[in-house]
Structure formats: structure tokens, C-alpha cells
N, C-alpha and C positions, 0 to 999 in steps of 0.2 A: 505495499501499501503507501502509497506519494504519499511526501507530506505538503499540505496548502502550504504554493509558495507563491506568494502577489507575484505578476508581473506588468508588463505597461502593453501595454496593444490601443491600434486603432484599424479603422474597417480603412481600407482606400480609396475607397471613391464615397463616403460619407460621413467620415470625422474631420475633423481640422488636423491640418499636420504638423506633428508635433517638431520643438523643440531638434530632442533627439533621432530626431529620421532627419529630418535636413541634414546634418553634417556627416552622415553617412555617405560612401559611396553606390549611390548605386545608379543606370538608365531608364530617360520615362524612353518610349517605343509608342510609337500611337501606328494600327496591324491596318491593318487599304481595308475595312468597315469602319477604320473610325472613333475604335477603341485603346485603351489604356490601357499597356502592359508596364510593368517598372522589373526590369530582371537588379538583382540586390548580391551584393559578395555577402556567405553566410563562411560560415568558421565548414561544411558542406562543400563550399564552391559552387557560384552561380546556380542564382533558385528564381525562378518568375514567379508573381505575380497577376494576379488579375480580380479586375472588376470590383465587388463585396472579397476576394478575401480581408481578409487581417495579416499586417505586423506585426510580428507580438516582437520584444527584449524583453531579450532574456536575462536573471539576472547578476548570468558576469559582463549586458549590457551586446549582447549577440544577438544577431536580428534574423526571423524565421519569417518567413509566409507562414500559413493557417488560410484550408479551403475552409468558408462564412458558416456552413454546416459542423466541423468539426470543431472548429471552434465554438458555437453553442452551445455545446452536447459537452466539451468539455471543460470549459473553465465559465465564472459566475461572477458579474458585476462589483466589485469593492466598493463603496466606503467608505474609505477611513476619516473618524473621528477625529478630532482632537478636546481639548480640555483649556481650558481658562478660568486664571484666577484672579478674581477682582475683588482689591483697597479699598473699603469707602469709607469716604470722611462722614465723621462723627457732627454737623454743626451744633455751634458754642452758642 
């Protein structure tokens, strides 16, 4: 059983492109039908990402594509929470 480990990800055609992706080497290619695909340099070599695929940033900063159906079945959205302490002064 794997431990749950948070990863960062975005959907190629739907989500805003995060800064961590812009700084990674990739190549945009427009196909004859007008669709755009991305070729990513990954630890396993070049991989292609199309349309509704997700691009995942792993725990070591590595990137890899994941098909939408596999991503949605494997991962769940995580909303981090934070705690804030306020000090309130008393009026005299």
C-alpha cells in the first residue's frame, strides 16, 4: 500500500499554467488538426501530453503526463489548511 503523498498537477487544456511548469523544458507542437500537444523531458525520456491530460510534478520536481481518466481515478484534490493566531488588545 502506497503512502498518500501530495503532488502538484494541472490539466493541460483547462487549468492555469503554473510557474513550476514554465521553467521546465518542453516543446509545444501544433498538429495538423489544430490541436496542441506538449513534449516533456522526463526522467524516462521524452513523453507527450495532449488535450485533457494532466501534467504532474512529483516530489523531486520531476514532471510527467497522466491521462485524465487515470489521474481522476488515482488522485484526489487536496485543499491545504492553515492556522492563524490573532492577538487582540483590550481597550482600557
